[in-house]
C-alpha positions in Angstrom: 10.1 -16.6 -12.0 11.8 -14.0 -9.9 14.9 -14.7 -12.2 12.8 -14.3 -15.7 11.0 -11.1 -14.3 14.7 -9.4 -13.3 16.1 -10.6 -16.8 12.8 -9.1 -18.7 13.6 -6.0 -16.6 17.1 -5.8 -18.0 16.3 -6.1 -21.3 14.1 -2.8 -21.3 17.2 -0.4 -21.3 15.7 1.7 -20.2 12.5 1.8 -20.3 10.5 4.9 -22.2 14.1 6.6 -23.2 13.1 7.2 -26.8 9.3 8.2 -25.9 9.8 12.0 -25.5 6.3 12.4 -24.5 6.4 9.6 -21.7 9.9 11.2 -20.4 8.5 14.9 -20.0 5.5 13.2 -17.9 7.7 11.5 -15.8 9.9 14.6 -15.1 6.5 16.5 -14.5 5.3 14.2 -12.1 8.8 14.5 -10.0 9.4 18.3 -10.6 5.2 18.8 -8.9 6.2 16.1 -6.2 9.4 18.0 -5.6 7.9 21.3 -5.3 4.4 20.6 -3.5 6.8 19.0 -0.5 9.1 22.1 -0.4 6.1 24.4 -0.4 4.6 21.8 2.8 7.8 22.0 4.6 7.7 26.0 4.3 3.8 25.7 5.4 4.9 23.7 8.4 7.8 25.8 9.4 4.9 29.2 9.5 3.1 27.1 12.0 0.2 26.3 9.2 0.6 22.7 9.3 0.1 20.9 12.4 0.9 17.3 13.9 2.8 14.7 11.6 5.0 15.6 8.2 6.7 13.7 6.4 8.2 14.5 3.2 9.1 12.8 0.2 11.6 14.5 -1.1 14.4 12.4 -2.9 12.0 9.6 -3.2 9.8 10.8 -6.6 11.3 8.6 -8.9 9.5 5.3 -6.8 5.9 6.3 -7.1 6.2 8.2 -10.5 8.1 4.8 -12.2 5.6 2.7 -10.6 2.6 4.4 -11.5 3.6 4.6 -14.8 2.9 1.0 -15.1 -0.4 0.8 -13.4 -3.6 1.3 -15.0 -7.7 2.7 -13.7 -7.9 -0.7 -12.6 -5.4 -0.6 -10.0 -5.6 0.2 -6.6 -2.9 2.4 -4.2 -1.9 2.1 -0.3 0.8 3.5 1.6 2.0 4.7 4.2 2.6 8.0 6.1 5.5 9.5 3.9 2.3 9.8 1.3 1.7 13.4 -0.6 3.5 12.0 -3.4 1.7 8.8 -4.2 -1.7 11.1 -3.8 -0.4 13.3 -6.5 0.4 10.7 -8.7 -2.8 8.8 -8.6 -4.6 12.3 -9.9 -5.6 13.8 -6.5 -5.9 17.2 -7.0 -2.8 19.5 -5.2 -5.4 21.9 -3.7 -7.0 19.2 -2.0 -4.0 17.7 -1.0 -2.8 20.8 0.8 -6.0 22.0 2.1 -5.9 18.5 4.4 -2.3 19.3 5.6 -3.7 22.8 6.7 -6.7 21.1 8.4 -9.3 22.9 6.1 -12.9 21.8 4.7 -11.5 21.6 1.3 -9.4 18.6 1.9 -9.6 15.0 0.6 -10.7 14.3 4.5 -12.7 17.6 5.3 -9.4 18.7 7.2 -10.2 15.9 9.9 -7.2 13.6 8.6 -4.3 15.2 7.8 -1.1 14.5 6.8 -0.9 10.9 7.2 -5.0 10.2 6.6 -5.9 11.3 3.5 -8.2 8.8 1.0 -10.0 8.9 -2.3 -12.2 6.0 -3.1 -12.3 7.8 -6.5 -8.7 7.8 -7.9 -8.4 4.6 -5.9 -6.1 5.9 -3.5 -6.6 4.0 0.1 -4.5 6.1 2.5 -2.3 7.0 4.2 -1.3 4.8 7.0 0.3 5.7 10.2 0.6 2.6 12.2 3.8 0.8 11.1 3.6 -2.1 8.8 -0.2 -1.3 8.4 -0.8 -1.0 4.4 0.6 -4.3 3.7 -2.5 -6.2 5.7 -5.0 -3.8 4.2 -3.2 -3.7 0.4 -3.3 -7.5 1.0 -7.3 -7.0 1.6 -7.7 -4.6 -1.5 -5.6 -7.4 -3.7 -7.8 -9.9 -2.0 -11.0 -7.8 -3.3 -9.5 -6.8 -7.0 -9.4 -11.0 -7.4 -12.8 -11.6 -6.0 -14.3 -8.7 -8.1 -12.6 -9.8 -11.3 -11.7 -6.3 -11.8 -8.4 -6.5 -13.6 -7.2 -4.9 -11.3 -3.8 -5.1 -8.9 -2.5 -3.4 -5.9 0.5 -1.6 -5.2 1.8 -1.5 -1.6 3.7 0.7 -0.3 5.6 0.3 3.1 9.4 1.3 4.3 12.2 -0.6 5.3 11.4 0.0 9.1 8.1 -1.7 8.4 9.6 -4.6 6.9 10.5 -6.4 10.0 6.8 -6.0 11.1 5.3 -9.6 11.9 1.8 -8.5 10.5 4.0 -8.5 7.3 4.8 -11.9 7.1 1.1 -12.8 8.0 0.1 -11.0 5.4 2.8 -12.2 2.7 1.7 -16.0 3.7 -2.3 -15.5 2.9 -1.1 -13.3 -0.4 0.8 -16.1 -1.7 -1.3 -18.8 -0.4 -3.9 -17.3 -2.7 -2.5 -15.7 -5.5 -3.2 -12.6 -5.0 -2.7 -9.5 -7.1 -0.2 -7.4 -5.1 3.4 -6.0 -5.6 5.0 -5.6 -2.0 7.0 -2.1 -2.5 9.4 -2.1 0.1 10.5 2.1 0.1 14.3 1.7 1.2 15.3 4.8 1.9 18.5 3.6 4.6 16.8 4.7 7.8 14.0 3.9 9.5 13.1 6.8 11.3 16.5 7.5 12.8 18.0 3.7 12.8 20.1 2.7 9.5 18.9 -0.4 7.7 22.0 -2.4 8.6 21.6 -2.1 12.4 18.0 -2.8 12.1 18.0 -5.7 10.4 19.0 -9.1 10.3 19.0 -9.3 6.9 19.4 -6.1 4.8 18.8 -7.9 0.9 15.0 -6.8 1.6 13.6 -8.1 -2.2 14.0 -11.3 -0.2 11.2 -11.1 2.7 9.2 -13.0 0.7 11.3 -16.6 0.1 10.0 -18.5 2.7 6.2 -17.6 1.1 7.5 -18.4 -2.7 6.9 -14.9 -3.1 9.8 -13.6 -5.8 11.7 -10.2 -5.8 13.6 -8.0 -7.1 16.4 -4.7 -6.3 15.6 -2.1 -8.1 17.8 1.6 -8.2 14.7 3.4 -6.7 16.7 6.4 -7.8 16.1 6.5 -11.2 12.5 7.0 -12.6 13.2 4.8 -16.3 15.1 1.7 -13.7 11.8 1.5 -11.6 9.8 1.9 -14.9 12.1 -1.1 -16.7 11.8 -3.6 -13.4 7.9 -2.8 -13.0 6.8 -3.5 -16.3 7.7 -7.5 -16.4 6.2 -7.8 -12.4 3.0 -6.0 -13.1 2.5 -8.1 -15.7 3.6 -11.4 -13.4 0.8 -10.3 -11.2 -1.9 -9.0 -13.3 -1.3 -12.4 -15.1 -2.6 -14.2 -12.2 1.3 -15.8 -10.8 0.5 -14.1 -7.3 2.7 -11.4 -5.5 5.9 -9.9 -5.9 8.2 -8.1 -3.9 10.2 -4.9 -5.3 12.9 -3.4 -3.1 13.3 -0.2 -4.3 16.6 1.6 -3.1 16.1 5.1 -2.7 16.9 8.0 -0.4 15.1 10.8 1.4 16.6 14.5 1.9 14.9 15.3 4.6 14.6 14.2 8.3 11.8 11.4 8.8 9.5 13.8 9.8 9.5 17.7 9.7 10.7 17.4 13.6 13.7 15.3 13.0 17.0 16.9 12.9 18.3 14.1 11.0 21.8 14.3 13.1 22.1 10.4 13.0 23.7 10.6 9.3 26.4 13.2 8.5 25.3 16.2 6.2 28.2 14.9 3.3 26.0 11.9 2.9 23.1 13.8 1.9 24.7 16.0 -0.3 27.0 13.3 -2.0 23.6 11.4 -3.0 21.9 14.8 -4.0 25.1 15.7 -6.6 25.7 11.5 -7.9 21.9 10.4 -8.0 19.4 13.1 -7.9 16.7 11.8 -10.0 15.4 14.9 -11.2 18.4 16.3 -12.1 19.6 13.0 -13.5 16.6 13.4 -15.7 16.3 16.3 -16.9 20.2 16.4 -17.8 20.0 13.2 -19.5 17.1 15.2 -22.1 19.1 18.4 -22.3 21.8 16.2 -23.1 19.8 14.1 -26.4 18.1 17.0 -27.5 15.0 16.0 -26.2 14.0 19.6 -24.6 16.3 23.0 -24.0 16.7 24.9 -21.1 13.5 26.9 -22.1 11.2 24.2 -22.2 12.6 23.4 -18.2 12.4 26.6 -17.3 8.2 27.0 -18.7 7.8 23.6 -16.8 9.4 24.6 -13.7 6.8 28.3 -14.0 4.0 26.0 -14.4 4.4 23.8 -11.5 5.1 26.6 -9.2 1.6 28.3 -10.4 0.2 25.1 -9.5 1.6 24.7 -5.9 0.8 28.4 -5.5 -2.4 28.0 -6.0 -2.3 25.1 -3.7 -1.0 26.9 -0.7 -3.5 29.6 -1.3 -6.4 27.3 -1.5 -5.2 25.3 1.9 -4.8 29.4 3.8 -8.2 30.1 2.6 -10.4 27.4 2.5 -12.5 27.3 5.3 -11.9 25.4 8.4 -14.4 22.8 9.5 -17.8 22.9 11.1 -17.6 21.7 14.3 -20.3 19.4 13.4 -17.8 17.4 11.3 -16.8 15.6 14.7 -20.0 13.6 13.8 -19.4 12.6 10.6 -17.3 10.0 8.6 -17.5 8.0 11.8 -20.2 5.4 11.2 -21.4 3.3 8.4 -24.8 1.8 8.5 -25.2 -1.2 6.2 
C-alpha cells in the first residue's frame, strides 16, 4: 500500500496548482502563521511572554498542506511547536496570543501558555510539552474516532527527536493491530533541540519507522505546500478508508532556534540563509502565483496588510486582556464523572 500511496501522490502534480482560490487560501494561512510567530517573538523579547516559546517559522507548509486535506470530523494533536497548528484549526489569533501572554482571554485562561492550549470545539487537543507525548495520546484519539464511528481521523504531529522515543513504538503497535485511523506526521526539521538527525538517529529515513509494525510511510518535501497536499490526499484516503495508520515524514526546516532561548550556534548561519533563499515555502508559492498571473503585487500587498492587521489586533488584545483571577488556580484541575 505504501508504494501505491506514493504513486498516487506523484500523479497529483502538483495538487491544486490550477485552483486560484485554493492557492490564495494556502498562501494566506502560511503568511498568517509566519506573521503571528514573528509577532510572538517580538513580544517574547519585550518580556510580555514568559516561559517556553517554540516558533514554527519555516515549517508553515507542513500543517497548512495537511490541514487542506482534512475535514471537520478530524482531530489534531501536536507537540510544543504548536501555534501554527492552532491557527489552521480555526482557533482565533486573539485567543492564542492571549494565552501566550498568560491572560484570561487565552484558550486555557492564561494557565497553559505556549505549550498547553486546547480547543475541543476545533478538535485541537494540544500542545504537549513532553517529548513524544502526542503519539500515544493521538493514538487514543484515533481509537475514539473508530469507536464512535464518526468518520474522523487523527493527525498526530511529532518531531524527529521524538521519533526515537519508546512510547512511539508502543503506540505504533496498537494502532497497526487495531487499524486505527491516524496519520503520524514526523516534522523532521533536521535538528532535535541542538543535535542533528544524523547524530541522533541510527536510521535517518524516518518514514520507515513503522515498517516493523506493517505501517506504510512516505517521505515528503515539507517546504512545498503543494507537495504536502499532493502527498496527503492519498494517505488520507488510505486511513479514512479503514486501512489503518500511516507515517508521513515531512522534511522541513526551522529558521529560528529550538526555542526562543536557543541561539542555534550548532548550525552555520549560511545554512539557514541558503534554505530561506532556495526553499522558503511562502516565497516559493508567491513567486509561482506571480509568474502564472494568479495574483499580482497589489493583491499580495493587500493580503499582507490584512494579515498584519489581524496579528496586530491579536497582540493588542493579548496585552489588554486581564490576567486570571487567583481563584483560577482551583479550576480545570478535577472532573467529577
